[in-house]
N, C-alpha and C positions, 0 to 999 in steps of 0.2 A: 345579085345586085343591080337593080335596073340602071342603066347607064343615063345619065343627066348631064346637064351643063354645068353641073356645080365644079368646084375646083378638086373634088375628090376624084375626078377621071382626068386622063391625059388625051391629048391629041396626038394622032398617030406620029407625028414625026418627033415626039418626046419619048417614044418606047424604050429609048436607051436607058431611062431612069429605073431607080429601084424603089419598091414599096416593100416596108416591113407591117404585117400585120398581125396584132396580137389578139388571141381569142381566150376569153376566161372560161372558168369552171361550167358556169351555166349554159354556155355555148356549146360545150362538147359533152355534157353530162348525163345525155338521154339519146335513145336513138333519133327522134325527131329534130332534136337539138344539133346533133351532130350533122344529120343530113342537110340541115339548113347552112352549117358552117360550110360543108362541103362544096354546096351550091353556091355560096359567096365567092370562094377560093377560086372555083370554074370561071364564074362570071367576071371576077375581076381580074383574072390572068389574061383574059383578051385584051385589056387596055394596058397591063403592067405584065408583061413577059417576064421581067426580072423581079420575082415575088418571093419573098421570104416570109413564113408563117411560124408564129411563137405560139405554144399553146400552153395552158395551166393544165392542172390534173383534172380530171373529171369531178364534178361535185360530190362532195362528202369524202372522196379518197384520202386527200391530204389530212384532214380530222381524224380518220380511223386509222391511219399509220402512226401519227403523233400520239394519238391517245392511247394505242395499243402498247407502244413504247414506254410510255410514262406508266402505264399500268403494270407492265412487265417489271420496271424498275422497283415497284412497290412489291413484288413477288406474286402478282395476278398472271400467271402464265395461261390461265384458262380463257383469256380474251383473245388470244393469238389466233386460234382455229377458226372461230366465229367471224373475226374480222376478214381473216383470210378469204373465207367462203363468200362473205359479203362483196369484197372487191372483185373476186373472180365472177361472180354472178352481174355486177354492174358492167364489167367490161364484155362479158359474154353477151349480154342482152344487146349491146350496141353492134357488136361483131356480128352476131345471127341477122340483124336487121340489115346491115349496111355492106357486109361481104358475101356476096352471092357465090363466088369462086370456093367450093368446099375445100380444095386443098390448100388454097391462100389462107382460109380462114384458120383452118387447122394449123397451120405454120404460126400464125399470129397468135392463136392461143397458147401454144406452147411456148412461145417467146413470154407471153404474160405470165404462165404459170412458173417459168424460170426466175422471173422477178418475183413473183410472191413467195417461191422458195427462198429467195435471199432474205425478204421480208421476215419470214418466219424464222430463219438462222440468227438473224440480228437481234429479233427480240427475245430469241432464248438466250443468247448471251448476254443481253441487258439483264435478264431474269436472273442468270447465274450470278453476274457480278454486282447486281444490285445497284446498278449506276448507269444511268443514261446521260452520258457526257453530250456537250454540244456537237461534238464531232459525230457521235454516234446517231444522235437526232437528225443531223444532215444527211447522213447515208440512208436513215430510214425514210425521212421525209422526201427525199428526191426520187424516190421509187414512183409516185403518182406520175409525175411528167415525163417519167422513162417510159412508163405504159402508155400513157396517153399519145405520145408521138408515134409510137409504132401502129395503134389504132387509128388515129386521124390519117397517118401517111396511106396505110393500106386502103382506106376509105376512099382517098383521092385518087389513087391508081386504079380502084375499082371503076371509076367514071372516066377512065382513059387518059388521065393528066398524070405525067410523070412527076414522082417526087420520092424524097427519100428523109427518113428519120435521122436526125442529127442530135446528139447530146451535146448540151452547151458545155460540158466539161471539156469538150475539145475545141471550145471556142473562147469562153470567157475567163480570163485570169484574174485570181484575186488573192487577198491575204489570207491568213488562217484565222480569221475572227469568225469562227464557226456561228452559225444561225444569223447573221448579219454582216457578211463579208464585204470589203470594199474594193472593187475592180483597179486592177491595174491597166489603164486605157490603152498605153503604148502597145504591152504584149498582147492586149486583147485585140487590137486593131491587126497586129500582124496575123495571128492566128485566125481570126475571123475570116480574113481574104483569103488566106492559104485554103482554108477548108469549103468556103461558100461560093467563092468566084467560079471555080471549076463547074461546080452544079449548076449556077445561075447560066454560065455560058453554053451549058448543054441543055438548057431550057427546062431544066427540073426545078421542082419547087421544095426547098429545104423546109422541113418540119421539124422545129427546134424547140426543145425543153425549154420552158420558162423557169424562173426561181432559181435554178441550179447552175453552178459553176465549178471551178476547181483551182485549188491553190497551185503554186508553180511545182509543188513536189507531186501533183495530180489528184490528190485528196480531195474529195468531193465536199464542196461548200455549198452554202445557200445565201441568197440575196435578202432573206427576212421575209416575213408572211405578206403575201400579195406582190412579192418581188417580180412576177412574170411582167408586168408592166415596165419594170425596170430593165429587165432583160431585153424587151423590144427596142427601148431607147439606147440602149449601150450597143446592140448590134447595129442599129440604124446609124449612130454615129461612126462605127467602126467601118462600114462598107464604103463609103456612106450612102444612105438613102435619100430620096426626096421627101417623103412623107412616111408618117406612121399613123395607121388607124388602130385605135382600140376598140375591139367589139366587145360589148357587154350586153346588159339586159335592160338597159333603159336607153331613152331617146337622148343620148347626151347627158351633159352636166344640168341638172334641175335647179332651179330657183330656191329648192327648200326640199327637204325629205318628203315625197308625196304621201308616206305613210302618215306623216303628222299633218302636212298641208295639202289636200287632196287637189286644190287649185295651182299647185306648183307646176311651171312650165319649164320647157328646155330654153336655155340660154344660148343664142345662137352663136355668139362670140365671147370669149374672155381672153384676157391677156395672159401671159405665164405668170406673171406675179398674183393675178387674182386667183388662177387656180391652184398655186402653190399656197395659199392662204386657205383655200377650201380644202384642198387635200390634207392640209396640217391639223386644221380644225374639224376634221369629222367626215368630211365628204368621202365616200368610199369609192367613187368612180376611178380614180386615177392614183397609183402609188405617188407619193410626194417626190422620191427620187429620180422618177421618170424624167423630170422636167429638165434638170442640169444637162444630161448629154445632148438632148434635143435643141435645147436654146443655144448651147456653144457651137452646134454644128450648123445652125440656122435650118432646121428642118421643120416641115409642116406637121402638125399634129391635130387629129381627129379624133372624138369620141362618137362612136356610132353604135346603133342597136341591131344585133344579130336578127333579132325576131321581128324588126321593121326596118330592113337594110335600104329601102328608098328615102328614109328620113334623114335630112341633111346633118341632124346631130349636132355637136358643137365644134366649133373651130377655134383652135387655140393659136394666138399670135402674139408675136413680141409686143407691138404695141398697137393698140386699138385705134380705129378712127376717132372714137370718141372718148379717147382715155381720159381727158381730163373734165369729163361733163358732170363727174360727182354723184352720179346716181348709184343707190342702192342695187346690185344685180343679185344677191343671194343672200340667204341666211342660213347658218349651219350650227350645229351644236354638238359639244362633247358630254355625254352623260358619264354618271359616276365618277365624279371627281371629289375631292376634299381641299379645302383651303388651309394650308399650313401658315402658321403666324408667328414669327419671332419678335418679340416685343420688349422694351425695357429702356428707360430713361438713361442709363449708362452707356447705351449704343451710340448717342450723339457724338459725332466727330470723331469716332473711332475707326480707324482704316481698317479693312480687310474683314468686316464682318461677313459682306455679302460673298465674297470670294470662299472664306471658309464655310460659309453654309452650303454653297453649292458644290463645292469640292465633297463634302460629307453626302450630300445628295446624290452627286454622281457615282460615288463608290458603292451605294446600294444598286446602282443600274436603273434608276428611274427617270424617267422622262419628266420634265418640266414645260407644259404647254403654254403657262401664262405667269407673269411675275408682275407685283406693283410694289412700289415702295414711296412712301410720302417723303416730300422735301425736308421735314422735320429730322429723318434717319431715325425715328424712334422705333419704326417697325418695318419690318419685311414680310411681305405676303406672296405666297405662291401657291399655284395648284399643282397637284400630283393625283394619279388614278387612287381611287378608294382602297384597292387591294395593296397598295404600296404604302399607304398613309402611316401605319403602325411602324413599319421598318425604318421609315425616313425620320420620325419623331425620335425615334430610339438613337438613330445615328446622330443626329442632331444635339440631343442630350449628351452623348458621349463628346462631341467635338466641342460643346460650350459648358462642360462641367464646371470649370473654374469660375466662369462669367455667372453661371447660375448659382453658385455657392455665394459669390461677392454680392449678387443682386445687380450686376451690371444689365442683365438680362432678367427679366421678371418671370417670363415663362415661354414655353415653346407649346403650342396648341393646335388642334384641328376642329375644323367644324364637321357637321355631318355633311351627309351627301349634297352636291352642288352641280349644277351644270353651266358649263362654258357656252355662251351663245355669242355668236360673232357675225357681223353684218360686213359684207364684203363689198367693194366697188373703189376702181382706181380713182384716186384725185378726190375723195370724199372729205379728206383733211382741209383742202383748199375751197369747199364749197360752204358757204355761211348758211347755217341753222340745220344741218344734217345731225349733228348730235343732239340738237335740241328736240327734233322731230323724234328721234330714237327714244329720247327719256321721256318726252311729254307722252309717246304713245304707250309705253310701258307703265307709267305714272297713272295714265286714265284707265287702265286695266288693274291696277292695285297690285303690280308686280314689283316687288322690292329689289333694287339692284344692291348687291353687297360689295362688289369690287369693280373696278373698270380698268381695262388699260388700252392704251391707243400708241402706237409707234409712229415713227417720223415716216414710214414707209407710203403712207396716204392711202393704203389698200383696206384697211380694216379697223372696225373698232371691236373689241371683245368686252363682254361684261359677264358678271357672275350673279346667278340667281338660285334661290333654294330649289332643291330636286323636284318638289311637287309644282312649280312654277315653270318648269323648262319648256313644256309643250306650249303653254299658254304664251311665253315669251316669244316662241318661234312663229307661233301663228300671229301674233301681233304684229311683229316686225316685218312679216311678210306682206302684210297689208300696205306697207310704205312702198313696197316694189310695185304693188297692183294699182295703186292709186296714183293720180297726177301729183306732181309737186306744185305746192302753191307758189303763185307768181311772186316775184321779188322785184 
């Protein structure tokens, strides 16, 4: 990474501080990508001698692991060996390119082979039992990061920098909610400092698994898909670190998905509240849970591009200098949703309907990204992922069986697929005319808005449109970012 005057670098007298960098799967998933990642680590360490690196699994690997386990559950054990061979090839290709020392490369590949043996054994056990429990899926899913740290650590040592692979099962302590575990921050702080501080004092770079952790019993858990960002935030808070840099394959957080809006641009600065909304409503650059430990510890957070490291990226701050300017900063969308409506005149004034409804939804394990309710209390409308809609409706029909029989509730129904489009910018609610501009722009393009939600957080306005209008809605609203606001 080219040194510059931006706040992502430190002055020499600040070198006692700690930096945590996290690299995503695309940053380590091919020989040239990992070579670039190694170069970034080496360049950064000159300014940050106390450097911790968190890595995801190589591209494709986590999907191969979990898809194989689920196929084995259904009795299809024939997928195991082809998946194993493909993963071996992915890691071997990188090792051959980056590790010139033949004996070291051989030892590395033997370690990866041992982990692939573990993969095969676990999948065969799943096939025999006919059941892939969440605990078993965490054991299988963890193998990608466990292979990645060994490969990246050896690649860093190859260029003369001391590095050590560290499995986060030694650092991050969680409960036993497999596949989406919750950290015990106090226990994690103690273990993290105990393991990492000696390495940092020795001048070594710990290369740590993202995504995975362990329960107090020692059983492997995971933090949910995309959880490597969260791992970085947890470790940064535990040490503590001064900054966290999340390395990905885009120039920071974009004002919209560039695949939909080619003129989308990098947002130089966002508040934590804004990025939380964007992460929740579909932006894939940062895992939503990453923000909590970082905010609470007062740690600086940057989103950077592995393949364009001199770009300043996006700086996330607690309170931006222009926090109250009310401008729209970004537009994002969640596709493949359906709106579920519970409606009936008998609901008027009856307490507990919403509580019972969302209890029933929660029992299905479904996330609800948006809720609206009219003041008349005659209907409740909320969004769920398309694949969960039928299960949720069945649960609601069971929960309100008596009300449906008595016609206190007339019906519970779902729309066809819809898209939730969200515009984000701190202070919009206090800026006159923002909502008017949003809905006027959509109306001019003949985009029908089905439902609206705006909370008191002042950060976002969410609206629902038909699936076929999703792209047009995002493109239309992005023009409000690009064009100047009318004078008031």
